[in-house]
C-alpha positions as CSV (number, residue, x, y, z in Angstrom):
1,M,22.9,71.6,-15.4
2,T,24.0,68.4,-13.6
3,P,25.1,65.4,-15.8
4,E,22.5,62.6,-16.3
5,P,23.5,59.5,-14.1
6,P,24.6,56.5,-16.0
7,T,22.1,53.8,-16.9
8,L,22.5,50.8,-14.5
9,T,22.4,47.3,-15.9
10,Q,20.5,44.6,-14.1
11,A,23.8,43.2,-12.8
12,D,24.6,46.7,-11.3
13,E,21.0,46.6,-9.8
14,R,21.7,43.3,-8.2
15,I,25.0,44.3,-6.8
16,L,23.5,47.6,-5.3
17,K,20.8,45.6,-3.7
18,R,23.3,43.4,-2.1
19,L,25.3,46.3,-0.9
20,R,22.3,48.0,0.6
21,R,21.6,44.8,2.5
22,I,25.1,44.6,3.8
23,E,24.8,48.3,4.9
24,G,21.7,47.4,6.9
25,Q,23.5,44.5,8.4
26,V,26.5,46.8,9.3
27,R,24.0,49.2,11.1
28,G,22.4,46.1,12.9
29,L,25.9,45.3,14.1
30,Q,26.6,48.6,15.4
31,R,23.3,48.5,17.3
32,M,24.2,45.1,18.7
33,I,27.4,46.4,20.1
34,E,25.8,49.5,21.6
35,E,23.2,47.3,23.2
36,G,25.8,45.0,24.7
37,R,24.5,41.9,22.9
38,D,26.1,38.4,23.3
39,C,29.4,38.1,21.7
40,H,28.3,35.0,19.8
41,E,25.4,36.8,18.1
42,V,27.7,39.6,17.2
43,L,30.4,37.3,15.6
44,T,27.7,35.4,13.8
45,L,26.4,38.5,12.3
46,L,30.0,39.6,11.4
47,S,30.6,36.4,9.7
48,G,27.5,36.9,7.5
49,I,28.6,40.4,6.6
50,R,32.1,39.1,5.6
51,S,30.5,36.4,3.5
52,A,28.0,39.0,1.9
53,L,31.0,41.3,1.0
54,D,33.0,38.5,-0.5
55,A,30.2,37.5,-2.6
56,S,29.5,41.1,-3.7
57,G,33.2,41.5,-4.6
58,E,33.2,38.3,-6.6
59,A,30.1,39.5,-8.5
60,I,31.8,42.9,-9.2
61,L,35.0,41.0,-10.4
62,E,32.8,38.8,-12.6
63,Q,31.2,41.8,-14.2
64,Y,34.7,43.3,-14.7
65,A,36.2,40.2,-16.2
66,S,33.4,39.9,-18.7
67,G,34.3,43.3,-20.0
68,C,31.4,45.4,-18.7
69,R,33.9,48.2,-17.3
70,A,36.1,48.3,-20.3
71,Q,36.2,51.4,-22.5
72,P,34.0,51.2,-25.6
73,G,35.8,49.2,-28.2
74,E,38.5,48.2,-25.7
75,A,38.9,44.7,-24.5
76,V,39.8,43.8,-20.9
77,T,43.2,42.1,-20.9
78,P,44.3,39.2,-18.8
79,Q,46.7,41.7,-17.0
80,D,43.7,43.7,-16.1
81,V,41.9,40.9,-14.7
82,V,44.9,39.8,-12.6
83,R,45.3,43.3,-11.3
84,A,41.6,43.4,-10.4
85,V,41.9,40.0,-8.5
86,K,44.9,41.3,-6.6
87,L,42.9,44.4,-5.6
88,L,40.0,42.2,-4.5
89,R,42.2,40.0,-2.5
90,G,44.2,42.8,-1.1
């Protein structure tokens, strides 16, 4: 038997919805390039994708910082948050 998938929170669902929207935008960007669309249009969409990714990353970091990803009974330490911010800011 396969293990049951974890139950997602409303915050997880919102993040997944954002990521699916970004996925659609990336596919649209690929099509635009294949079609030879105007550079300004391509760059405008790319800028929107970047902003959406940044917003998604911030939402994920906010969830992490509030402790949703800590092990049961284990608090998220300030060092954990700093490490997560460094990963996000790469």
